[in-house]
C-alpha positions in Angstrom: -14.2 -6.0 2.2 -12.9 -9.1 -0.2 -12.4 -8.3 -3.8 -11.4 -10.7 -6.3 -9.0 -9.1 -9.7 -8.2 -11.3 -12.4 -5.3 -9.0 -14.0 -2.7 -5.9 -13.0 -5.1 -3.8 -14.2 -7.8 -4.6 -12.3 -5.8 -4.7 -8.8 -4.6 -1.1 -9.8 -8.2 0.2 -10.1 -9.2 -1.1 -6.9 -5.9 0.6 -5.6 -7.3 4.1 -7.5 -10.9 3.5 -6.0 -9.0 3.3 -2.5 -7.2 6.5 -2.9 -10.6 8.3 -3.1 -11.3 7.8 0.4 -7.5 8.4 1.7 -6.8 11.3 4.5 -3.0 12.8 5.1 -1.4 10.3 7.4 -3.3 7.3 6.2 -0.9 4.3 6.5 -1.7 1.6 4.5 0.2 -2.2 5.6 0.1 -4.5 2.7 0.4 -7.7 3.5 1.0 -10.9 0.8 3.8 -12.8 -1.2 6.1 -12.1 -3.9 4.5 -10.9 -6.5 0.7 -10.8 -5.1 0.5 -7.2 -6.6 1.6 -4.8 -3.8 3.0 -2.5 -6.3 0.2 -3.0 -8.5 -1.9 -2.0 -5.9 0.2 1.2 -5.1 0.2 2.1 -8.2 -3.4 2.4 -8.7 -3.5 4.6 -5.5 -0.9 6.9 -7.5 -3.1 7.2 -10.1 -6.0 8.1 -7.9 -3.6 10.8 -5.9 -2.9 12.7 -9.0 0.9 11.1 -9.0 3.0 11.8 -12.4 5.7 9.6 -11.5 6.1 6.5 -12.3 5.5 4.4 -9.9 8.0 1.4 -8.9 9.1 -0.9 -6.1 11.2 0.7 -3.6 13.4 -2.6 -3.1 16.7 -1.5 -3.2 16.0 1.9 -1.8 13.3 1.1 1.3 11.4 4.1 0.4 10.1 6.0 -2.8 8.6 9.3 -2.5 5.7 10.4 -5.2 4.8 14.5 -4.2 3.2 15.0 -7.5 -0.3 14.1 -6.4 -3.3 15.9 -4.1 -1.1 13.8 -0.8 2.4 12.9 -1.0 2.9 9.2 -1.2 5.7 7.4 0.6 6.2 3.9 -0.9 8.3 1.8 1.5 9.8 -1.9 1.5 10.3 -3.0 4.5 11.5 -6.8 3.7 15.0 -5.6 4.3 14.1 -4.2 7.8 13.9 -6.8 10.6 12.3 -4.8 13.5 10.5 -1.7 14.7 13.9 -0.4 15.7 14.8 -0.2 12.0 12.0 1.7 11.0 12.7 4.5 13.3 16.5 4.6 12.2 15.1 4.8 8.6 13.1 8.4 9.6 9.6 6.4 10.2 8.2 9.4 12.4 9.3 12.0 9.6 7.0 10.8 7.0 4.2 10.1 9.2 4.6 13.9 10.0 5.2 15.1 6.7 0.8 14.6 6.3 1.1 12.0 3.3 0.2 8.6 2.6 2.5 5.8 3.7 1.9 2.5 1.4 3.9 0.0 3.5 5.0 -3.7 1.7 6.4 -6.3 3.6 4.2 -4.9 6.9 4.5 -8.3 8.7 8.2 -7.3 9.5 7.4 -4.0 11.5 3.8 -5.0 12.3 3.7 -3.6 16.1 4.9 0.1 14.6 1.8 -0.2 12.3 -1.3 -0.1 14.3 -4.1 1.8 13.6 -3.1 0.8 9.6 -5.4 0.4 7.1 -4.7 -3.6 6.1 -4.6 -4.8 2.5 -4.0 -8.3 2.1 -3.2 -9.6 -1.3 -3.3 -13.3 -1.7 -2.9 -15.6 -5.1 -5.1 -17.9 -6.0 -3.8 -21.2 -6.0 -6.3 -22.7 -8.7 -5.6 -19.9 -11.0 -2.4 -17.6 -11.3 -3.8 -14.6 -12.7 -6.4 -14.1 -9.7 -6.0 -12.2 -6.7 -8.2 -12.2 -3.7 -7.9 -8.8 -2.1 -9.2 -8.2 1.4 -9.6 -4.6 2.7 -9.6 -3.8 6.4 -9.4 -0.6 8.3 -12.9 1.0 8.9 -16.0 2.4 7.5 -14.7 4.5 4.9 -13.1 1.8 3.4 -16.1 -0.8 3.4 -17.6 1.4 0.0 -15.6 1.8 -2.5 -18.3 1.3 -5.2 -16.3 -1.4 -6.6 
């Protein structure tokens, strides 16, 4: 499925639509450049899950935990990790066992550990800096989001 948005609010709306089909244990692997909209998408997921906390980028903390929604949301930033081993050193398996949703920015740094994840690629449009092209790959339940 591919969707084009023209502002951060629309990107968040797509994330909110995705939240409606998320299940415990789902992993979302984000791909996209700096400033593409990965955190905006995660804000939408959080809103759809009913998260009450303010969602911010986990750039310096590696993971932000949001526990107030219908499912826990664990928002990771793997930019500073260099391998799958680093991922397991931060307790990745423990997060998977907690029955929440793991949203992983900079997934390319640990891609081999994310087999079976929902893949969300967000690309900036070269001709219009506000446009984002969002591609969602991950199974039938994500193919019909009503967008």
